[in-house]
C-alpha positions as CSV (number, residue, x, y, z in Angstrom):
1,M,0.1,-0.1,-0.2
2,T,1.0,3.5,-0.6
3,A,0.6,6.4,1.5
4,S,1.5,9.7,-0.6
5,G,1.0,13.6,0.2
6,S,1.0,14.2,-4.0
7,N,-1.7,13.9,-6.7
8,R,-3.7,12.7,-3.8
9,K,-6.9,14.7,-2.0
10,S,-5.4,13.3,1.8
11,P,-2.2,11.4,2.8
12,R,-4.5,9.2,4.7
13,I,-5.9,7.4,0.9
14,I,-4.3,4.6,0.9
15,A,-4.1,2.3,-2.6
16,I,-3.9,-1.4,-0.8
17,R,-2.1,-4.1,-2.8
18,V,-3.0,-7.5,-2.5
19,L,-0.3,-10.1,-1.3
20,I,-0.5,-12.5,-3.8
21,T,1.7,-15.2,-1.9
22,I,0.0,-17.0,0.7
23,R,2.5,-18.5,3.7
24,P,1.5,-21.3,5.5
25,A,2.5,-20.0,9.0
26,L,0.3,-16.9,10.5
27,D,3.4,-14.6,10.3
28,L,2.7,-10.9,11.3
29,R,1.4,-9.5,7.8
30,R,-1.7,-12.3,7.7
31,R,-2.3,-11.7,11.7
32,I,-3.0,-7.9,10.8
33,A,-4.9,-8.5,8.0
34,L,-7.0,-11.1,9.5
35,M,-6.6,-9.5,13.1
36,P,-6.9,-6.0,12.2
37,A,-7.9,-5.0,15.8
38,T,-5.4,-6.8,17.7
39,F,-2.1,-7.1,18.3
40,P,-0.2,-10.2,20.0
41,R,2.2,-7.9,21.7
42,A,2.0,-5.2,24.3
43,T,4.7,-3.3,23.4
44,P,5.5,-3.5,19.6
45,T,9.3,-3.1,18.5
46,V,9.9,-0.5,15.6
47,A,13.8,-0.5,14.0
48,I,14.3,2.7,11.6
49,E,17.7,2.2,9.3
50,T,18.4,5.7,7.8
51,H,20.4,6.1,3.8
52,G,21.6,9.2,2.4
53,C,21.9,13.1,4.6
54,K,22.2,14.4,8.2
55,L,18.4,15.7,7.1
56,N,17.2,12.1,6.7
57,A,18.8,11.6,10.1
58,A,16.5,14.2,11.9
59,D,13.7,12.8,10.3
60,S,14.7,9.2,11.7
61,E,15.0,11.3,14.9
62,R,12.1,12.5,15.1
63,L,10.2,8.9,13.7
64,A,11.8,7.6,17.0
65,R,10.4,9.9,19.4
66,E,6.6,9.8,17.8
67,F,7.2,5.6,17.9
68,A,8.0,6.1,21.5
69,A,5.5,8.2,22.3
70,A,3.2,6.3,20.7
71,G,3.8,3.3,22.9
72,F,6.5,1.2,20.4
73,A,9.9,0.4,21.6
74,V,12.6,1.8,19.4
75,G,14.8,-1.2,18.9
76,Q,17.3,-3.2,16.4
77,A,16.2,-4.8,13.1
78,Q,17.1,-8.1,14.1
79,D,14.0,-7.9,16.8
80,A,11.6,-5.5,14.9
81,D,8.2,-6.2,14.3
82,V,8.3,-3.3,12.3
83,F,11.1,-1.9,9.8
84,V,10.8,1.3,8.8
85,L,13.7,2.6,5.7
86,N,14.0,6.1,5.5
87,S,15.7,6.1,2.1
88,C,18.0,8.1,-0.2
89,T,17.4,8.8,-3.8
90,V,20.6,10.8,-4.9
91,T,21.9,8.2,-6.9
92,A,21.5,5.2,-8.8
93,V,23.6,3.7,-6.2
94,A,21.4,4.9,-3.0
95,D,18.4,3.8,-5.0
96,R,20.3,0.1,-5.3
97,K,20.8,0.2,-1.6
98,A,17.3,1.1,-0.6
99,R,15.8,-2.1,-2.3
100,Q,18.9,-4.2,-1.2
101,A,18.2,-2.9,2.4
102,L,14.6,-3.6,2.0
103,A,15.1,-7.3,0.6
104,A,17.2,-7.9,3.6
105,A,14.7,-6.9,6.0
106,R,12.4,-9.3,5.0
107,R,14.7,-11.9,4.7
108,R,16.2,-10.9,8.2
109,R,12.6,-10.7,9.9
110,P,9.7,-12.5,7.1
111,D,7.0,-11.6,9.6
112,A,7.8,-7.7,10.0
113,L,5.5,-5.2,8.6
114,I,8.4,-3.5,6.2
115,V,7.7,0.1,5.5
116,A,9.5,2.0,2.7
117,S,9.7,6.0,3.4
118,G,12.0,8.7,2.5
119,C,13.1,9.8,-1.0
120,F,13.3,6.8,-2.7
121,A,9.6,6.2,-1.9
122,E,9.0,9.7,-3.0
123,R,10.7,10.1,-6.3
124,S,9.3,6.5,-7.2
125,P,6.4,5.0,-5.0
126,N,4.9,3.0,-7.6
127,A,8.4,1.0,-8.3
128,V,9.3,1.1,-4.2
129,D,5.1,-0.2,-3.2
130,A,5.7,-3.1,-6.4
131,L,8.6,-4.4,-4.0
132,E,7.8,-7.9,-2.9
133,A,9.4,-7.0,0.4
134,V,7.5,-3.9,0.9
135,D,4.6,-3.4,2.8
136,L,3.9,0.2,3.4
137,T,5.1,3.0,1.1
138,V,4.9,6.3,2.5
139,T,6.2,9.3,0.4
140,N,8.1,12.5,2.0
141,R,5.3,14.4,2.0
142,A,2.9,11.9,4.2
143,K,5.7,11.0,6.7
144,A,4.3,13.2,9.1
145,E,0.9,10.5,9.5
146,L,3.9,7.6,8.8
147,V,3.1,6.2,12.8
148,G,0.0,6.8,12.4
149,L,-0.2,4.4,9.4
150,V,1.6,1.8,10.5
151,A,-0.1,1.7,14.1
152,A,-3.5,1.4,12.0
153,R,-2.1,-1.0,9.8
154,L,-1.2,-3.2,12.7
155,G,-4.9,-2.7,14.3
156,L,-4.0,-0.6,17.0
157,G,-5.3,2.1,18.5
158,P,-4.9,5.0,20.5
159,R,-1.7,4.4,22.1
160,D,-1.3,6.1,25.7
161,P,2.1,8.4,25.3
162,V,4.8,7.8,27.2
163,A,5.9,10.5,30.3
164,S,8.7,11.3,28.0
165,T,11.0,11.0,25.0
166,A,13.6,13.1,25.9
167,G,15.8,10.4,26.6
168,V,15.2,8.0,23.5
169,A,18.3,7.5,21.8
170,G,16.7,7.6,18.4
171,T,18.1,5.4,15.6
172,T,21.5,5.6,16.0
173,G,22.1,5.3,19.4
174,R,24.5,8.4,19.2
175,T,25.2,11.2,21.4
176,R,24.4,13.8,18.9
177,A,20.9,15.0,17.9
178,F,19.9,15.9,14.5
179,L,17.7,18.9,14.3
180,R,16.1,19.7,11.1
181,I,15.8,23.8,11.1
182,Q,14.2,23.9,7.4
183,E,13.5,22.0,4.5
184,G,13.2,22.2,0.9
185,C,15.3,23.7,-2.1
186,D,14.3,26.5,-4.3
187,Q,17.7,26.5,-6.5
188,V,17.1,23.2,-8.9
189,C,20.3,22.9,-10.1
190,A,20.5,20.7,-13.0
191,Y,21.6,17.3,-11.9
192,C,19.8,17.6,-8.5
193,I,16.9,15.5,-7.4
194,V,16.3,16.9,-4.5
195,P,13.6,19.8,-5.0
196,R,11.1,17.2,-6.4
197,V,11.1,14.9,-3.1
198,R,11.7,18.0,-0.7
199,G,10.0,20.2,-2.3
200,R,10.1,24.4,-1.7
201,E,12.1,25.9,1.5
202,R,10.6,26.1,4.3
203,S,11.7,27.0,7.6
204,I,10.7,25.9,11.4
205,P,9.7,28.3,13.9
206,E,12.8,29.5,16.2
207,E,10.5,28.7,19.2
208,Q,9.9,25.2,18.5
209,L,13.9,24.7,17.3
210,V,15.1,26.0,20.6
211,A,12.6,23.5,22.5
212,E,13.6,20.5,20.9
213,V,16.9,21.4,21.7
214,R,16.3,21.7,25.1
215,V,14.6,18.3,24.9
216,A,17.9,16.7,23.3
217,F,20.1,18.3,26.2
218,D,17.7,17.0,29.0
219,G,17.7,14.0,27.1
220,G,21.7,13.7,27.5
221,R,22.8,14.9,23.9
222,R,25.9,16.9,24.1
223,E,25.9,18.0,20.4
224,V,23.1,19.2,18.1
225,V,23.4,19.3,14.4
226,L,21.5,21.6,12.0
227,T,20.4,20.2,9.6
228,G,18.3,21.4,6.2
229,T,18.6,21.4,2.3
230,Q,19.6,25.3,2.4
231,L,20.7,26.3,5.7
232,G,21.8,29.4,4.6
233,S,17.9,30.4,3.4
234,Y,16.7,29.7,6.5
235,G,14.3,32.4,7.9
236,F,13.1,34.1,4.3
237,D,9.4,32.9,5.2
238,L,9.4,33.7,8.9
239,E,9.8,37.5,10.4
240,G,12.5,38.4,11.8
241,T,15.4,36.0,11.8
242,D,17.8,34.1,9.6
243,L,20.5,31.2,10.4
244,R,22.5,34.1,12.1
245,R,20.0,35.4,14.7
246,L,19.0,30.8,15.1
247,L,22.4,30.4,15.9
248,L,22.4,33.4,18.7
249,R,19.1,32.3,20.2
250,L,20.4,28.6,20.4
251,L,23.4,29.9,22.1
252,R,21.7,32.3,24.4
253,S,18.9,30.3,25.5
254,T,20.0,26.5,26.1
255,E,22.6,25.0,27.4
256,M,24.0,22.5,24.3
257,P,27.7,22.4,24.6
258,R,28.2,21.4,21.0
259,I,26.5,23.1,18.0
260,R,27.4,21.9,14.4
261,V,25.9,23.5,11.5
262,S,26.2,20.9,8.6
263,S,26.4,22.7,5.1
264,L,26.5,26.0,3.5
265,Q,27.2,27.5,0.0
266,P,30.2,29.3,-0.4
267,L,28.0,32.3,-0.7
268,E,26.3,32.2,2.3
269,L,29.4,32.4,4.4
270,T,29.2,36.0,5.3
271,E,31.8,37.9,7.7
272,G,28.5,38.3,10.1
273,L,27.9,35.1,10.1
274,L,31.6,33.5,10.5
275,E,32.1,35.9,13.4
276,L,30.0,34.4,15.9
277,W,32.1,31.3,15.9
278,S,34.7,33.3,17.0
279,G,32.6,35.7,19.0
280,E,29.8,35.0,21.5
281,G,30.3,31.1,20.3
282,R,33.6,30.5,20.3
283,G,33.8,26.9,22.1
284,R,30.0,25.8,21.2
285,L,29.8,26.8,17.7
286,C,31.5,24.1,16.3
287,P,34.4,24.8,13.6
288,H,33.3,22.7,10.8
289,F,32.3,24.0,7.7
290,H,31.3,21.4,5.0
291,M,31.3,23.7,2.1
292,P,30.1,22.1,-1.4
293,L,32.3,22.3,-4.5
294,Q,30.9,20.3,-7.2
295,S,33.1,21.1,-10.0
296,G,36.2,23.7,-9.8
297,S,35.1,24.5,-13.7
298,D,33.2,27.8,-14.0
299,G,31.6,26.6,-17.3
300,I,30.8,23.4,-15.7
301,L,29.2,25.2,-12.1
302,R,27.2,27.5,-14.6
303,R,25.8,24.2,-16.4
304,M,24.8,22.9,-13.5
305,R,23.0,26.3,-12.3
306,R,25.5,26.8,-9.3
307,R,25.6,30.6,-8.6
308,Y,29.5,31.0,-7.2
309,S,32.6,31.1,-9.4
310,A,35.5,28.5,-8.4
311,A,37.1,31.8,-7.5
312,R,34.6,32.8,-5.3
313,Y,34.8,28.9,-3.6
314,I,38.5,29.7,-2.7
315,D,37.8,33.0,-1.3
316,A,35.1,31.3,0.9
317,V,37.8,28.7,2.3
318,E,40.1,31.3,3.1
319,R,37.8,33.9,4.8
320,V,36.9,30.6,6.9
321,K,40.2,29.9,7.7
322,R,41.2,33.2,8.7
323,A,38.1,33.9,11.0
324,V,38.0,30.1,12.6
325,P,42.0,29.3,12.2
326,A,41.0,25.6,14.0
327,A,38.3,25.0,10.9
328,A,38.2,21.7,9.1
329,V,36.3,22.3,5.6
330,T,35.2,19.4,4.0
331,T,33.5,19.5,0.3
332,D,31.4,17.8,-2.2
333,I,32.6,16.9,-5.8
334,I,30.6,15.3,-8.9
335,A,33.0,13.6,-11.2
336,G,32.3,13.4,-15.1
337,F,29.2,15.6,-15.0
338,P,27.7,16.3,-18.8
339,G,30.0,18.1,-21.0
340,E,33.0,17.7,-18.4
341,S,36.4,17.7,-20.6
342,D,39.7,16.9,-19.7
343,E,40.5,20.7,-18.9
344,D,37.4,21.3,-16.4
345,F,38.6,18.1,-14.8
346,A,41.3,19.8,-14.7
347,L,40.4,22.8,-12.8
348,T,38.6,21.0,-9.8
349,V,41.9,18.8,-9.4
350,A,43.8,22.7,-9.0
351,V,40.9,23.8,-6.8
352,V,41.2,20.9,-4.7
353,R,44.8,21.5,-4.2
354,E,44.8,24.9,-3.6
355,A,41.6,25.1,-1.2
356,E,43.8,22.2,0.9
357,L,40.3,20.7,2.4
358,A,40.0,18.6,5.6
359,G,38.4,15.6,3.5
360,A,35.9,15.3,0.4
361,H,32.7,13.1,-0.6
362,V,33.5,12.6,-4.5
363,F,31.1,10.9,-6.4
364,P,30.4,9.8,-9.9
365,Y,27.3,12.0,-11.9
366,S,24.3,10.1,-12.0
367,A,21.9,10.5,-13.8
368,R,18.3,11.0,-12.2
369,P,15.3,11.0,-13.9
370,G,13.6,14.5,-14.0
371,T,16.2,16.5,-14.2
372,S,17.4,18.5,-16.3
373,A,20.9,17.3,-16.8
374,S,20.2,13.8,-17.2
375,K,19.2,15.0,-21.0
376,F,21.7,17.1,-21.7
377,P,23.2,15.1,-24.9
378,D,27.0,15.1,-24.0
379,Q,27.0,12.3,-21.4
380,V,30.5,11.2,-20.0
381,P,31.4,7.6,-20.6
382,H,31.3,5.9,-17.5
383,E,35.0,4.5,-17.4
384,V,36.0,8.2,-17.7
385,K,33.7,8.9,-14.7
386,A,35.0,6.1,-12.6
387,S,38.7,7.0,-13.4
388,R,38.2,11.3,-12.5
389,A,36.5,10.0,-9.1
390,A,39.1,7.6,-8.1
391,E,42.0,10.7,-8.9
392,L,39.7,12.8,-6.7
393,R,39.3,10.2,-3.7
394,R,43.1,9.5,-3.9
395,L,43.7,14.0,-4.0
396,A,40.8,13.7,-1.1
397,R,42.8,11.4,1.2
398,A,45.9,12.9,0.8
399,A,44.4,16.0,1.6
400,E,42.7,14.5,4.6
401,T,46.3,12.9,5.8
402,K,47.8,16.2,5.4
403,F,45.1,17.7,7.7
404,R,45.1,15.5,10.4
405,E,49.2,15.6,10.5
406,H,48.6,19.2,11.4
407,L,46.6,18.5,14.3
408,V,49.1,16.2,15.9
409,G,50.3,17.3,19.3
410,Q,47.1,19.5,19.5
411,V,44.4,19.4,22.2
412,R,40.8,19.3,20.9
413,P,37.5,18.8,22.5
414,V,36.3,15.3,21.8
415,L,32.7,14.2,22.4
416,W,33.2,10.4,22.9
417,E,30.4,8.8,21.5
418,S,30.9,5.0,21.9
419,D,31.9,2.7,25.1
420,G,34.0,0.2,23.1
421,P,36.4,-0.9,23.3
422,P,37.8,1.2,22.2
423,L,36.6,4.3,23.2
424,A,35.3,6.6,20.3
425,G,34.2,10.1,19.4
426,L,34.6,13.2,17.6
427,T,36.4,16.2,17.9
428,D,34.9,19.9,17.5
429,N,36.3,20.2,13.7
430,Y,34.9,17.0,12.8
431,V,38.0,14.5,13.5
432,R,37.1,11.0,14.6
433,V,39.5,10.0,17.4
434,V,39.7,6.3,18.8
435,A,41.4,7.2,22.7
436,A,44.6,5.4,23.2
437,P,44.5,1.9,25.6
438,G,45.5,2.2,29.2
439,E,44.2,5.8,30.0
440,Q,41.7,6.6,32.1
441,Y,38.4,9.0,30.5
442,V,35.6,10.3,31.1
443,G,33.7,8.3,29.3
444,P,30.7,7.9,26.6
445,N,28.8,10.9,25.7
446,R,30.6,13.5,28.0
447,I,33.6,16.1,26.1
448,E,37.0,15.9,27.2
449,E,39.8,17.7,26.3
450,V,42.3,15.1,24.0
451,E,45.6,15.5,23.2
452,L,45.7,13.8,19.4
453,V,49.2,11.7,19.7
454,A,49.0,9.8,16.3
455,N,47.5,9.7,12.6
456,R,46.0,6.2,12.0
457,S,44.1,5.0,9.0
458,G,40.6,6.5,9.0
459,H,41.1,8.2,12.9
460,M,43.4,9.9,15.5
461,V,44.9,8.8,18.5
462,G,43.9,10.9,21.4
463,M,45.2,10.9,25.1
464,P,43.5,12.7,28.1
465,R,44.9,16.3,28.4
466,M,48.8,16.3,30.4
467,R,48.9,12.6,29.9
468,T,52.0,11.2,28.1
469,P,52.6,8.2,25.9
470,E,54.2,5.4,27.1
471,K,57.5,4.8,25.5
């Protein structure tokens, strides 16, 4: 069955898909069909798997709280009565991973109710609903109804809400909370499916965001990650606020010790915004700036409908590093966009080298149906895209290694996220740290000043401040 907010009078209007295969055992799905007014467990368990961006992570955390408030237990996939996939569709690979995850969930729990949601479900609801593993498809536009739809499908009546959901760990068990501050995108880049699956830009009111950060802090979270599709546009549709004012409000009205901004565009990094990191937000605003590049060729950037040039990108990186010397700048790059020549690719390589980034996510261009770039005639051959992506990943790894080598000997605050072994966490500038063995630490879900003593593959090694490593 599909629940969709598009082309329907109501997201509650459901098209029923008949299950042709009849199982010999009375599995959960048949019990649901045969006994819609009852459910064999007093407290059904739901597991939520998240693919893709931090905005999806924020959506999943909200779903986890809503399920808990409705009387469900939020647990692991192997024990779940209900499995929810919050999917991504940014590339064809993301679509394939979604299909694989749904099939794996069905194999793992044949009797569970399998729910497909997220951007893949929004872009192709009929194709997703046709998958053998899927019982219920809920698009992004109907995601606010997901918990109610699941409860109704299980034949559950109104659930008694739990006293508080502040302590719900969400879907990951992390010590960081992901908070959506806005959604949607009005920029319509040539390659991007996001405007189609997330809609027009809209901001969440300040009061609601302050309340959610307070709940996260009271529930034990010690970092909040502000997520959205276009964070720099926050507040354009609200009166008297913007991203800078929101950050000030969160700094002044909450006790959250770490606030991380997930992604910003080059033109959004104004001097007034950056001043917060060295001023009132010093020590609380995380010095990590994820700033998508996509291409270092001005011609390709124009074709992509990006709103900056390579020179403006480099200028933004330099302004960040001047204003926040400890900052890490990371990026996204697309290899092999239609029409990308060897010269265009060389310009991208040059920008990556000049920017001296702390890391990069590299994606071979993936044509998304419904985007203008998918119809461009000069598509780059697959082998060329793969080769260019491999070269950019090599450069990104080298840049990340160089950045981390410069951190050896420095002391950075680390939020420990797991109790291990080994104990592991993240610095404020987004470097993965593993605790050196044999030392005493404050433990998980705590922030500790840590000396970074060595760089290893994929992480750095840290020791409590003022301790020296054994010879």
